[in-house]
C-alpha positions, 0 to 999 in steps of 0.5 A, spaced: 664 285 408 656 283 407 651 283 402 648 290 400 640 290 403 635 288 398 630 294 397 623 294 400 618 291 397 614 298 395 621 300 391 621 294 387 614 296 384 617 303 383 623 300 378 618 295 375 613 301 373 619 304 371 622 298 366 615 298 364 615 305 362 621 304 358 619 299 354 613 302 352 616 308 350 621 304 346 616 301 342 612 308 341 618 311 338 622 306 335 618 307 328 621 313 327 628 311 328 627 305 323 629 306 315 624 309 311 619 304 307 620 303 299 614 308 298 617 314 302 623 313 299 620 313 292 616 319 293 623 323 295 627 321 289 621 323 285 621 330 289 628 331 288 628 329 280 623 334 279 627 340 282 633 338 278 629 338 272 626 345 275 633 347 276 636 345 269 630 349 266 631 355 269 639 355 267 636 354 261 632 360 261 637 364 263 642 361 258 637 364 253 636 370 256 643 371 256 643 370 249 638 374 247 642 380 251 648 379 247 644 379 240 641 385 243 647 389 245 651 386 238 645 389 234 645 396 237 653 396 237 652 395 229 648 402 229 651 408 226 647 412 230 648 412 238 643 408 242 642 410 250 637 406 254 634 410 261 631 406 267 624 409 270 629 413 274 633 416 269 639 412 270 643 410 264 642 402 263 645 401 256 650 405 251 652 403 245 659 403 241 657 409 238 654 413 243 660 412 247 664 414 242 660 421 242 659 422 249 664 417 253 662 414 259 655 413 262 656 419 267 659 423 262 653 423 258 648 424 264 652 431 266 652 433 259 648 438 256 645 433 251 644 428 257 640 434 262 636 436 256 634 429 254 633 427 261 628 434 262 624 431 257 616 429 258 615 423 253 608 422 252 605 414 253 601 411 249 597 405 251 598 401 245 604 400 243 611 398 246 616 404 244 613 411 243 617 416 239 617 424 241 614 428 236 620 433 235 627 431 235 632 436 239 638 439 235 644 441 240 652 442 240 656 438 243 664 438 243 663 442 236 658 437 234 652 438 231 647 432 234 640 430 233 637 427 239 631 423 238 627 420 244 622 415 245 618 412 251 619 404 252 612 402 255 609 395 256 603 392 253 599 396 258 602 402 257 606 402 263 613 406 262 619 403 263 624 407 261 626 411 255 630 409 249 635 416 246 638 415 239 643 420 237 645 422 230 652 426 228 649 431 223 655 435 222 658 432 216 651 433 213 651 440 215 659 440 212 656 437 205 651 442 205 656 448 205 660 445 200 654 444 195 653 452 197 660 453 196 660 450 189 654 452 186 657 460 187 663 458 185 662 454 179 657 460 177 663 465 178 667 461 175 663 460 169 661 467 168 668 470 168 670 466 161 663 466 158 663 474 158 670 474 155 668 469 150 662 473 148 665 480 148 671 478 144 666 475 138 663 481 139 669 485 137 671 480 132 665 482 128 667 489 128 675 488 126 674 484 120 679 487 116 685 488 122 688 480 121 693 482 127 687 484 131 683 479 129 688 473 131 690 476 138 682 476 139 682 468 137 687 466 141 683 470 147 677 466 145 681 459 145 685 460 152 678 462 154 675 456 151 680 452 154 679 454 161 671 452 160 674 445 158 678 444 164 672 446 168 668 441 165 674 435 166 674 437 173 666 436 174 666 430 170 673 428 174 669 429 181 663 426 179 667 420 177 671 419 184 664 421 188 661 415 184 667 411 186 668 410 178 674 414 176 679 410 172 685 410 168 687 408 162 694 403 161 699 406 156 707 407 156 707 415 158 714 418 156 715 423 162 720 427 159 716 429 153 709 430 157 713 435 161 716 439 155 708 439 152 706 441 159 711 447 160 710 449 153 702 450 155 703 454 160 708 459 157 703 465 156 701 464 164 709 465 165 709 471 161 703 475 163 706 473 171 712 476 169 715 469 172 722 465 170 720 457 169 725 452 169 725 445 167 730 439 169 730 432 167 735 427 169 735 419 167 731 421 161 730 414 158 728 411 164 722 416 166 717 411 163 710 410 167 704 406 165 698 410 166 693 415 163 697 421 159 691 425 159 690 425 166 697 425 168 697 432 163 692 435 167 695 433 174 701 436 173 698 442 169 695 444 175 701 444 179 704 448 175 698 452 174 697 453 182 705 455 182 704 461 177 698 463 181 701 463 188 708 466 185 708 474 185 712 478 179 719 476 178 719 470 181 720 463 179 717 456 177 722 450 177 720 443 174 725 437 176 723 430 174 728 424 175 728 417 178 727 417 186 734 417 190 731 412 195 727 407 190 730 407 183 723 403 181 719 410 183 720 417 179 719 424 182 716 430 179 717 436 183 714 443 182 718 448 186 716 455 186 719 462 189 711 463 191 707 466 197 707 459 201 702 456 204 700 457 211 700 452 217 693 452 218 692 451 211 697 445 209 693 440 212 687 441 208 689 443 201 688 436 198 681 437 201 675 437 196 673 445 194 678 447 200 681 454 198 685 457 203 687 464 205 694 466 201 697 472 203 702 476 199 709 478 202 706 485 203 700 482 206 695 483 201 690 477 200 690 473 194 684 470 191 686 466 184 681 463 180 678 456 182 674 451 185 678 449 190 678 441 188 684 441 183 689 438 188 683 434 190 683 431 184 690 431 182 692 427 189 686 422 186 690 422 180 696 420 183 693 414 187 690 412 181 696 410 178 699 407 185 703 414 186 702 419 191 702 427 191 705 431 197 707 438 199 712 442 203 712 449 204 715 455 207 710 461 208 713 467 204 718 463 201 715 458 197 712 451 196 714 444 193 709 439 190 712 432 189 709 427 185 711 420 185 709 415 180 712 408 179 716 406 173 714 402 168 717 395 169 721 393 162 720 385 164 
């Protein structure tokens, strides 16, 4: 096989030119394929270090903002008032715990009457401040609660509105307290007027009956009875004041319960006779019925339970007082005051131990009963029981009678 034919001379020139061009371009672009110089590497590393530092500063700033936000939420959640923040589009941005307890979710607030009222408010702007309160609080009823709503525009330092802050206060309790105070004033005025009028009238009669010793003696007994009524009222008011102030204390001495009960029963005999009632006292475990407590306060509390039974029991009925060691716990004693009275209505029973609460007792023939009193006796009696480490409970059957049970710890003999 013969050798290949060599290229003509003109083609040899073109090939030489091509080889020279390749060498030229290799030299021209070769510098771009070389490694960067030390100076370029240093600049790049400086830039990377600056970017990393900037990124770390940004992360720290975000962490600071998150901590500020958590402190903001904790502060608003600690408020007793509800706090709601709306953005410029009137959407709920934040609700604290108190606001959620009242309204529920942000959506429920938005569509509630209160939410619609607040969203409809046109809030004034003030270039000089950041939170601008409205001038007139709004009072609304919300599911049986009385709420006072106060709104304020949140602005920038340039006066641009960025949202609305709403504070919500439940004033239902304040209204109840005001009604209780008004009721107390009316009741105390009425209750004081009755015995005072009797005392004055009896005193006037005594001055004209100086020769009739029997009549004078009866009138003096009437005076003493009405003075006792006033004395009990004063004691009740003082006890109420101490309970309200948190200074209600009891003394500690050995009290023989059977002797105390006998004394109390003798004290209510006149009321038992006037009401044409029968009273029975039954005591068991007598030697063990000793409590460490305040005899005066226990006398008042048990006496009030007996008088309550007398007031709510119609003629020919009965009141029974039964005392003894508790059948389930021998370290406790129980005093039961049982009557055959009109009983307590289902709607009244859960509230009878509330301060100033008076139910609506009705006799068996449908008559409304309205015994004297301020409506705080059972509240104080339960406070006396609890101050002695005991409890006071009630059971009832409307139309058949009630049982009030006072349980107290027995005095230890160790």
